[in-house]
Biopython code that builds the backbone (N, CA, C, O; Angstrom):
import numpy as np
from Bio.PDB.StructureBuilder import StructureBuilder

atoms = [
    (1, "MET", "N", (161.429, 146.610, 49.494)),
    (1, "MET", "CA", (161.389, 146.529, 48.296)),
    (1, "MET", "C", (161.113, 147.866, 47.599)),
    (1, "MET", "O", (160.273, 148.574, 48.155)),
    (2, "SER", "N", (161.618, 148.282, 46.596)),
    (2, "SER", "CA", (161.242, 149.476, 45.739)),
    (2, "SER", "C", (160.773, 149.126, 44.361)),
    (2, "SER", "O", (160.791, 147.959, 43.969)),
    (3, "LYS", "N", (160.362, 150.098, 43.637)),
    (3, "LYS", "CA", (159.808, 149.849, 42.328)),
    (3, "LYS", "C", (159.912, 151.172, 41.508)),
    (3, "LYS", "O", (159.592, 152.255, 41.997)),
    (4, "ARG", "N", (160.324, 151.044, 40.374)),
    (4, "ARG", "CA", (160.571, 152.410, 39.647)),
    (4, "ARG", "C", (159.403, 152.606, 38.891)),
    (4, "ARG", "O", (158.923, 151.557, 38.462)),
    (5, "PHE", "N", (158.713, 153.792, 38.554)),
    (5, "PHE", "CA", (157.795, 154.123, 37.827)),
    (5, "PHE", "C", (158.146, 155.627, 37.090)),
    (5, "PHE", "O", (159.030, 156.374, 37.508)),
    (6, "THR", "N", (157.365, 155.891, 36.030)),
    (6, "THR", "CA", (157.660, 157.025, 35.524)),
    (6, "THR", "C", (156.794, 158.312, 35.963)),
    (6, "THR", "O", (155.570, 158.240, 36.067)),
    (7, "ALA", "N", (157.406, 159.314, 36.175)),
    (7, "ALA", "CA", (156.819, 160.607, 36.650)),
    (7, "ALA", "C", (156.856, 161.763, 35.803)),
    (7, "ALA", "O", (157.995, 162.121, 35.501)),
    (8, "VAL", "N", (155.874, 162.463, 35.324)),
    (8, "VAL", "CA", (156.045, 163.633, 34.594)),
    (8, "VAL", "C", (155.687, 164.869, 35.283)),
    (8, "VAL", "O", (154.593, 164.903, 35.847)),
    (9, "VAL", "N", (156.439, 165.869, 35.318)),
    (9, "VAL", "CA", (156.022, 167.250, 35.890)),
    (9, "VAL", "C", (155.898, 168.307, 34.991)),
    (9, "VAL", "O", (156.871, 168.723, 34.362)),
    (10, "THR", "N", (154.575, 168.861, 34.860)),
    (10, "THR", "CA", (154.336, 169.938, 34.036)),
    (10, "THR", "C", (153.885, 171.312, 34.899)),
    (10, "THR", "O", (153.481, 171.224, 36.058)),
    (11, "LYS", "N", (153.991, 172.423, 34.278)),
    (11, "LYS", "CA", (153.714, 173.591, 34.978)),
    (11, "LYS", "C", (152.293, 174.014, 34.402)),
    (11, "LYS", "O", (152.092, 174.062, 33.188)),
    (12, "GLU", "N", (151.399, 174.293, 35.272)),
    (12, "GLU", "CA", (150.017, 174.660, 34.995)),
    (12, "GLU", "C", (149.808, 175.740, 35.613)),
    (12, "GLU", "O", (149.659, 175.524, 36.816)),
    (13, "ASP", "N", (149.709, 177.091, 35.262)),
    (13, "ASP", "CA", (149.415, 178.433, 35.861)),
    (13, "ASP", "C", (150.604, 178.665, 36.783)),
    (13, "ASP", "O", (151.733, 178.802, 36.311)),
    (14, "THR", "N", (150.329, 178.717, 38.305)),
    (14, "THR", "CA", (151.442, 178.682, 39.170)),
    (14, "THR", "C", (151.787, 177.530, 39.853)),
    (14, "THR", "O", (152.688, 177.544, 40.692)),
    (15, "TRP", "N", (151.145, 176.509, 39.570)),
    (15, "TRP", "CA", (151.448, 175.122, 40.163)),
    (15, "TRP", "C", (152.100, 174.008, 39.276)),
    (15, "TRP", "O", (151.701, 173.846, 38.123)),
    (16, "TYR", "N", (153.051, 173.277, 39.778)),
    (16, "TYR", "CA", (153.744, 172.116, 39.165)),
    (16, "TYR", "C", (152.635, 170.891, 39.365)),
    (16, "TYR", "O", (152.030, 170.636, 40.405)),
    (17, "VAL", "N", (152.541, 170.261, 38.199)),
    (17, "VAL", "CA", (151.584, 168.968, 38.610)),
    (17, "VAL", "C", (152.515, 167.596, 38.225)),
    (17, "VAL", "O", (153.049, 167.380, 37.137)),
    (18, "ALA", "N", (152.543, 166.968, 39.106)),
    (18, "ALA", "CA", (153.283, 165.648, 38.898)),
    (18, "ALA", "C", (152.194, 164.465, 38.520)),
    (18, "ALA", "O", (151.127, 164.394, 39.131)),
    (19, "HIS", "N", (152.469, 163.738, 37.691)),
    (19, "HIS", "CA", (151.652, 162.546, 37.189)),
    (19, "HIS", "C", (152.363, 161.337, 37.216)),
    (19, "HIS", "O", (153.422, 161.410, 36.593)),
    (20, "CYS", "N", (152.098, 160.093, 37.806)),
    (20, "CYS", "CA", (152.720, 158.854, 37.902)),
    (20, "CYS", "C", (152.171, 158.201, 36.464)),
    (20, "CYS", "O", (151.024, 157.754, 36.480)),
    (21, "VAL", "N", (152.818, 158.136, 35.415)),
    (21, "VAL", "CA", (152.119, 157.513, 34.232)),
    (21, "VAL", "C", (151.596, 156.245, 34.376)),
    (21, "VAL", "O", (150.450, 156.058, 33.967)),
    (22, "GLU", "N", (152.313, 155.191, 34.959)),
    (22, "GLU", "CA", (151.704, 153.823, 34.966)),
    (22, "GLU", "C", (150.545, 153.742, 36.057)),
    (22, "GLU", "O", (149.698, 152.880, 35.826)),
    (23, "LEU", "N", (150.379, 154.483, 37.177)),
    (23, "LEU", "CA", (149.309, 154.472, 38.050)),
    (23, "LEU", "C", (148.266, 155.599, 37.976)),
    (23, "LEU", "O", (147.320, 155.574, 38.764)),
    (24, "GLY", "N", (148.376, 156.489, 37.159)),
    (24, "GLY", "CA", (147.300, 157.436, 37.285)),
    (24, "GLY", "C", (147.481, 158.355, 38.290)),
    (24, "GLY", "O", (146.729, 159.326, 38.214)),
    (25, "VAL", "N", (148.252, 158.340, 39.206)),
    (25, "VAL", "CA", (148.229, 159.133, 40.434)),
    (25, "VAL", "C", (148.817, 160.553, 40.163)),
    (25, "VAL", "O", (149.923, 160.619, 39.627)),
    (26, "VAL", "N", (148.150, 161.691, 40.499)),
    (26, "VAL", "CA", (148.640, 162.935, 40.344)),
    (26, "VAL", "C", (148.493, 163.783, 41.676)),
    (26, "VAL", "O", (147.547, 163.733, 42.462)),
    (27, "SER", "N", (149.641, 164.580, 41.762)),
    (27, "SER", "CA", (149.752, 165.506, 42.883)),
    (27, "SER", "C", (150.290, 166.916, 42.418)),
    (27, "SER", "O", (150.430, 167.102, 41.209)),
    (28, "GLN", "N", (150.536, 167.714, 43.130)),
    (28, "GLN", "CA", (151.010, 169.178, 42.700)),
    (28, "GLN", "C", (151.651, 169.711, 43.732)),
    (28, "GLN", "O", (151.483, 169.267, 44.868)),
    (29, "GLY", "N", (152.531, 170.811, 43.449)),
    (29, "GLY", "CA", (153.160, 171.467, 44.457)),
    (29, "GLY", "C", (153.638, 172.923, 43.869)),
    (29, "GLY", "O", (153.649, 172.923, 42.638)),
    (30, "LYS", "N", (154.016, 174.107, 44.440)),
    (30, "LYS", "CA", (154.325, 175.080, 44.145)),
    (30, "LYS", "C", (155.707, 175.273, 43.492)),
    (30, "LYS", "O", (156.017, 176.307, 42.901)),
    (31, "THR", "N", (156.453, 174.289, 43.626)),
    (31, "THR", "CA", (157.848, 174.070, 43.259)),
    (31, "THR", "C", (157.751, 172.531, 42.467)),
    (31, "THR", "O", (156.870, 171.697, 42.679)),
    (32, "ILE", "N", (158.793, 172.403, 41.589)),
    (32, "ILE", "CA", (159.017, 171.216, 41.042)),
    (32, "ILE", "C", (159.252, 170.092, 42.106)),
    (32, "ILE", "O", (158.717, 168.987, 42.013)),
    (33, "GLU", "N", (160.111, 170.463, 43.147)),
    (33, "GLU", "CA", (160.684, 169.487, 44.205)),
    (33, "GLU", "C", (159.607, 169.287, 44.933)),
    (33, "GLU", "O", (159.363, 168.122, 45.244)),
    (34, "GLU", "N", (158.744, 170.308, 45.361)),
    (34, "GLU", "CA", (157.499, 169.972, 46.104)),
    (34, "GLU", "C", (156.490, 169.164, 45.543)),
    (34, "GLU", "O", (155.799, 168.463, 46.283)),
    (35, "ALA", "N", (156.276, 169.183, 43.985)),
    (35, "ALA", "CA", (155.395, 168.437, 43.614)),
    (35, "ALA", "C", (155.881, 166.928, 43.563)),
    (35, "ALA", "O", (155.095, 166.000, 43.754)),
    (36, "GLN", "N", (157.312, 166.731, 43.277)),
    (36, "GLN", "CA", (157.798, 165.410, 43.416)),
    (36, "GLN", "C", (157.640, 164.726, 44.716)),
    (36, "GLN", "O", (157.306, 163.547, 44.842)),
    (37, "VAL", "N", (157.898, 165.532, 45.653)),
    (37, "VAL", "CA", (157.654, 165.124, 47.027)),
    (37, "VAL", "C", (156.355, 164.496, 47.519)),
    (37, "VAL", "O", (156.228, 163.500, 48.230)),
    (38, "ASN", "N", (155.186, 165.477, 46.865)),
    (38, "ASN", "CA", (153.928, 165.262, 47.137)),
    (38, "ASN", "C", (153.383, 164.025, 46.368)),
    (38, "ASN", "O", (152.521, 163.280, 46.834)),
    (39, "LEU", "N", (153.922, 163.886, 45.238)),
    (39, "LEU", "CA", (153.517, 162.818, 44.150)),
    (39, "LEU", "C", (153.963, 161.276, 44.921)),
    (39, "LEU", "O", (153.239, 160.281, 44.882)),
    (40, "LYS", "N", (155.136, 161.331, 45.524)),
    (40, "LYS", "CA", (155.813, 160.087, 46.325)),
    (40, "LYS", "C", (154.774, 159.781, 47.516)),
    (40, "LYS", "O", (154.414, 158.659, 47.871)),
    (41, "GLU", "N", (154.388, 160.951, 48.029)),
    (41, "GLU", "CA", (153.737, 160.743, 49.358)),
    (41, "GLU", "C", (152.327, 160.267, 48.900)),
    (41, "GLU", "O", (151.704, 159.511, 49.645)),
    (42, "ALA", "N", (151.796, 160.665, 47.728)),
    (42, "ALA", "CA", (150.402, 160.225, 47.197)),
    (42, "ALA", "C", (150.771, 158.700, 46.712)),
    (42, "ALA", "O", (149.928, 157.875, 47.065)),
    (43, "VAL", "N", (151.687, 158.271, 46.097)),
    (43, "VAL", "CA", (151.939, 157.005, 45.574)),
    (43, "VAL", "C", (152.055, 156.038, 46.429)),
    (43, "VAL", "O", (151.541, 154.953, 46.158)),
    (44, "GLU", "N", (152.707, 156.213, 47.556)),
    (44, "GLU", "CA", (153.054, 155.223, 48.305)),
    (44, "GLU", "C", (151.842, 154.415, 49.090)),
    (44, "GLU", "O", (151.866, 153.192, 49.221)),
    (45, "PRO", "N", (150.659, 155.349, 49.651)),
    (45, "PRO", "CA", (149.537, 154.691, 50.173)),
    (45, "PRO", "C", (148.843, 154.168, 49.012)),
    (45, "PRO", "O", (148.152, 153.181, 49.262)),
    (46, "TYR", "N", (148.844, 154.572, 47.791)),
    (46, "TYR", "CA", (148.077, 154.153, 46.748)),
    (46, "TYR", "C", (148.644, 152.531, 46.502)),
    (46, "TYR", "O", (147.866, 151.594, 46.325)),
    (47, "LEU", "N", (149.834, 152.417, 46.519)),
    (47, "LEU", "CA", (150.404, 151.048, 46.212)),
    (47, "LEU", "C", (150.199, 150.239, 47.490)),
    (47, "LEU", "O", (150.477, 149.045, 47.379)),
    (48, "GLU", "N", (149.796, 150.625, 48.602)),
    (48, "GLU", "CA", (149.628, 149.739, 49.633)),
    (48, "GLU", "C", (148.351, 148.775, 49.507)),
    (48, "GLU", "O", (148.194, 147.669, 50.024)),
    (49, "SER", "N", (147.524, 149.466, 48.718)),
    (49, "SER", "CA", (146.295, 148.702, 48.389)),
    (49, "SER", "C", (146.538, 147.448, 47.206)),
    (49, "SER", "O", (145.576, 146.820, 46.763)),
    (50, "PHE", "N", (147.755, 147.217, 46.826)),
    (50, "PHE", "CA", (148.086, 146.290, 45.923)),
    (50, "PHE", "C", (148.911, 145.058, 46.662)),
    (50, "PHE", "O", (149.579, 145.351, 47.654)),
    (51, "GLY", "N", (148.882, 143.750, 46.222)),
    (51, "GLY", "CA", (149.596, 142.977, 46.692)),
    (51, "GLY", "C", (150.769, 143.214, 45.900)),
    (51, "GLY", "O", (150.705, 143.903, 44.881)),
    (52, "SER", "N", (152.038, 142.589, 46.375)),
    (52, "SER", "CA", (153.336, 142.892, 45.740)),
    (52, "SER", "C", (153.441, 142.262, 44.344)),
    (52, "SER", "O", (154.194, 142.761, 43.507)),
    (53, "GLU", "N", (152.744, 141.237, 44.093)),
    (53, "GLU", "CA", (152.824, 140.548, 42.790)),
    (53, "GLU", "C", (151.782, 141.220, 41.800)),
    (53, "GLU", "O", (151.825, 140.937, 40.602)),
    (54, "ASP", "N", (150.797, 142.156, 42.330)),
    (54, "ASP", "CA", (149.919, 142.696, 41.509)),
    (54, "ASP", "C", (150.274, 143.936, 41.080)),
    (54, "ASP", "O", (149.438, 144.511, 40.384)),
    (55, "LEU", "N", (151.585, 144.660, 41.377)),
    (55, "LEU", "CA", (151.945, 146.054, 41.194)),
    (55, "LEU", "C", (152.045, 146.119, 39.636)),
    (55, "LEU", "O", (152.543, 145.205, 38.980)),
    (56, "PRO", "N", (151.541, 147.253, 39.093)),
    (56, "PRO", "CA", (151.864, 147.460, 37.586)),
    (56, "PRO", "C", (153.298, 147.643, 37.329)),
    (56, "PRO", "O", (154.069, 148.010, 38.216)),
    (57, "ASP", "N", (153.701, 147.365, 36.000)),
    (57, "ASP", "CA", (154.982, 147.468, 35.703)),
    (57, "ASP", "C", (155.326, 148.843, 35.231)),
    (57, "ASP", "O", (154.365, 149.552, 34.931)),
    (58, "SER", "N", (156.603, 149.380, 35.105)),
    (58, "SER", "CA", (157.078, 150.552, 34.626)),
    (58, "SER", "C", (156.885, 150.470, 33.242)),
    (58, "SER", "O", (156.973, 149.344, 32.751)),
    (59, "LYS", "N", (156.578, 151.663, 32.315)),
    (59, "LYS", "CA", (156.484, 151.462, 30.950)),
    (59, "LYS", "C", (157.800, 151.332, 30.262)),
    (59, "LYS", "O", (157.881, 151.009, 29.077)),
    (60, "GLY", "N", (158.879, 151.599, 31.053)),
    (60, "GLY", "CA", (160.359, 151.375, 30.435)),
    (60, "GLY", "C", (160.774, 152.606, 29.947)),
    (60, "GLY", "O", (160.671, 153.640, 30.607)),
    (61, "GLU", "N", (161.284, 152.548, 28.711)),
    (61, "GLU", "CA", (161.837, 153.777, 28.188)),
    (61, "GLU", "C", (160.643, 154.980, 27.941)),
    (61, "GLU", "O", (159.574, 154.614, 27.453)),
    (62, "VAL", "N", (160.815, 156.213, 28.237)),
    (62, "VAL", "CA", (160.057, 157.101, 27.927)),
    (62, "VAL", "C", (160.749, 158.253, 27.004)),
    (62, "VAL", "O", (161.842, 158.704, 27.348)),
    (63, "ALA", "N", (160.218, 158.637, 26.047)),
    (63, "ALA", "CA", (160.666, 159.683, 25.316)),
    (63, "ALA", "C", (159.835, 160.817, 25.029)),
    (63, "ALA", "O", (158.799, 160.711, 24.373)),
    (64, "LEU", "N", (160.317, 162.053, 25.569)),
    (64, "LEU", "CA", (159.503, 163.242, 25.577)),
    (64, "LEU", "C", (160.019, 164.056, 24.656)),
    (64, "LEU", "O", (161.240, 164.178, 24.560)),
    (65, "TYR", "N", (159.079, 164.788, 23.776)),
    (65, "TYR", "CA", (159.422, 165.548, 22.570)),
    (65, "TYR", "C", (158.412, 166.657, 22.276)),
    (65, "TYR", "O", (157.258, 166.508, 22.678)),
    (66, "PRO", "N", (158.718, 167.631, 21.683)),
    (66, "PRO", "CA", (157.694, 168.746, 21.533)),
    (66, "PRO", "C", (156.972, 168.083, 20.145)),
    (66, "PRO", "O", (157.617, 167.513, 19.265)),
    (67, "LEU", "N", (155.619, 168.259, 20.133)),
    (67, "LEU", "CA", (154.808, 167.816, 19.274)),
    (67, "LEU", "C", (153.971, 169.152, 18.539)),
    (67, "LEU", "O", (153.146, 169.834, 19.148)),
    (68, "GLU", "N", (154.309, 169.333, 17.322)),
    (68, "GLU", "CA", (153.513, 170.459, 16.804)),
    (68, "GLU", "C", (152.583, 169.794, 15.813)),
    (68, "GLU", "O", (152.983, 168.892, 15.076)),
    (69, "VAL", "N", (151.350, 170.240, 15.798)),
    (69, "VAL", "CA", (150.311, 169.872, 14.911)),
    (69, "VAL", "C", (149.585, 170.954, 14.412)),
    (69, "VAL", "O", (149.606, 171.983, 15.087)),
    (70, "ALA", "N", (148.894, 170.937, 13.286)),
    (70, "ALA", "CA", (148.011, 171.832, 12.524)),
    (70, "ALA", "C", (146.689, 171.687, 13.489)),
    (70, "ALA", "O", (146.215, 170.680, 14.015)),
    (71, "VAL", "N", (146.238, 173.151, 13.532)),
    (71, "VAL", "CA", (144.907, 173.166, 14.408)),
    (71, "VAL", "C", (143.837, 173.965, 13.326)),
    (71, "VAL", "O", (144.327, 174.637, 12.418)),
    (72, "PRO", "N", (142.682, 173.877, 13.441)),
    (72, "PRO", "CA", (141.641, 174.167, 12.475)),
    (72, "PRO", "C", (141.709, 175.728, 12.690)),
    (72, "PRO", "O", (142.090, 176.063, 13.812)),
    (73, "ALA", "N", (141.416, 176.697, 11.837)),
    (73, "ALA", "CA", (141.522, 178.052, 12.229)),
    (73, "ALA", "C", (140.199, 178.439, 12.620)),
    (73, "ALA", "O", (139.982, 179.585, 13.014)),
]
sb = StructureBuilder()
sb.init_structure("model")
sb.init_model(0)
sb.init_chain("A")
sb.init_seg("    ")
for serial, (resi, resn, name, xyz) in enumerate(atoms, 1):
    if name == "N":
        sb.init_residue(resn, " ", resi, " ")
    sb.init_atom(name, np.array(xyz, "f"), 0.0, 1.0, " ", f" {name:<3s}", serial, name[0])
structure = sb.get_structure()
């Protein structure tokens, strides 16, 4: 059985940080691809702690957009 979750990758300094939104699992890598592989390797054992009926659901549709806000001077 497989299940789909939402992953977001951001660049922080020289590392790419991958975050699984629904599970709160985070990993990193020197490349986007490495971060993705590392996140998958981190999520799989995390999910083993759940029963198949207790798995969290995907958030569904995700929209990413630039957010510009005013900040105090």
